C-alpha angles and dihedrals in degrees: 000000000000123000104219137184121201114195110208086021094154091055128099099273095023094060093053089048091052089051094049093047091052089051088055090054101258127145103237130203112192115205117193138149091201096233091131099352120089133214086220088069093061102026091108090056098053094089092054107104090212091059127080127182120207122182102219140143109223091213080084120061120251131195116224137152107230140142098212136030123200103193108203102138113127136094104261107188124076094241092053100039093045091049089079107005095176090055090047091056091045091052092053096042108031093030091054091047089052093048092046089049089054092048090050093049097049097029092240126162110245129202120197119210098217123170146235085244087083084077091058113191093347124224093197124060130237098021120242125194093250092061111106096207139232106256128164102227094199100040129110092261096048095092087070101030096046093037090060092044090055089046089057090048091052091049092053093045093050087049094050098037102034104020092239111171104244140179126189123197123182107212120209125201108318126186141175143104117336094038107142107258092222100044095111093233116143099244096049091041094054095044094048091047093047095047091050093048093248126139114264113247119220124179119230113346094321093247093120111109135226136176118226123209120191112236098241091056091049094050091052090053092049093051092047089052092052090051094056119103113208103012113096101169144172090224129175116238115189144096113279091208104115124209134174116239089243090055090052092050091050091049092051091049090050095048095045094044088230123164090211122135127223114247128188130229130181116282113258121239118277093005106158114245094208134020125175129143124231100217098183090116093050090050091050101040102030102024085230135141132151118270104184115090119220097251094050092048093046091053091056092045093048090051090053094051092043089056091049091054099042097041096051091238090124094062090052093055110100091203090063093052093044095055098039 
């Protein structure tokens, strides 16, 4: 049985990962400072004697005895990571140093949840792992983009210098239940707007593309990567199905039965025009590819947000009030 720590374990992806690891028989320690994570996401796990919740900010070191580290802690949506950009960079840089120090001390295997944002506004399409990216180092998004790029650098240097067992995954747009309703991401934005009878906001003409991976598919890919022996990555994890933002908006309107219209706003700075993973490497090395189609995943996500709105749970969530 593995002893595992998940940083950011009360977050959207982290909570599903904790759940899946428990199902596999692991002892799981969830670390979270609850800036964007929520206790609601892991409330159902608290009675499990193989699950432990620790409120901790990974900017500060922590001493644990574990075999595996899944390092997911970092605000991942523009609204959240731009709220305190210095703290975002600290989380990626100092937090990763602390987790690598822990991995080195206890000889644990460590997996970094990196991001497709390391590719910036890509000049090649689709994006392969050997592409170095096109990132603005002084832009509004750079606290996240460059923070993750430095985190990857640190992972590789601890591997080369200290023989730490590392894994790097680059996560593309992921969606599903437990997304924060106010995170500013396109899926949660559209669903919240449609369910509340508001017009759906697209930026520019809506022709920019994204690929959307359902959270259960993503978690399976992450766990398969941790289980590999000699492959360290980086490896793209995402759904190669490519949709324009306008197509997504139209699909959400259709599935919610909303009478909302689509309205356009100016395009934000450094917003990537295209984003699509090449997952050839994941297919070869992990025998992984996504199984959940966009419509099926959206139906589950819409049901989650609909429950939040109709049950009154949303009003009780302090994150919603804080970011209003």
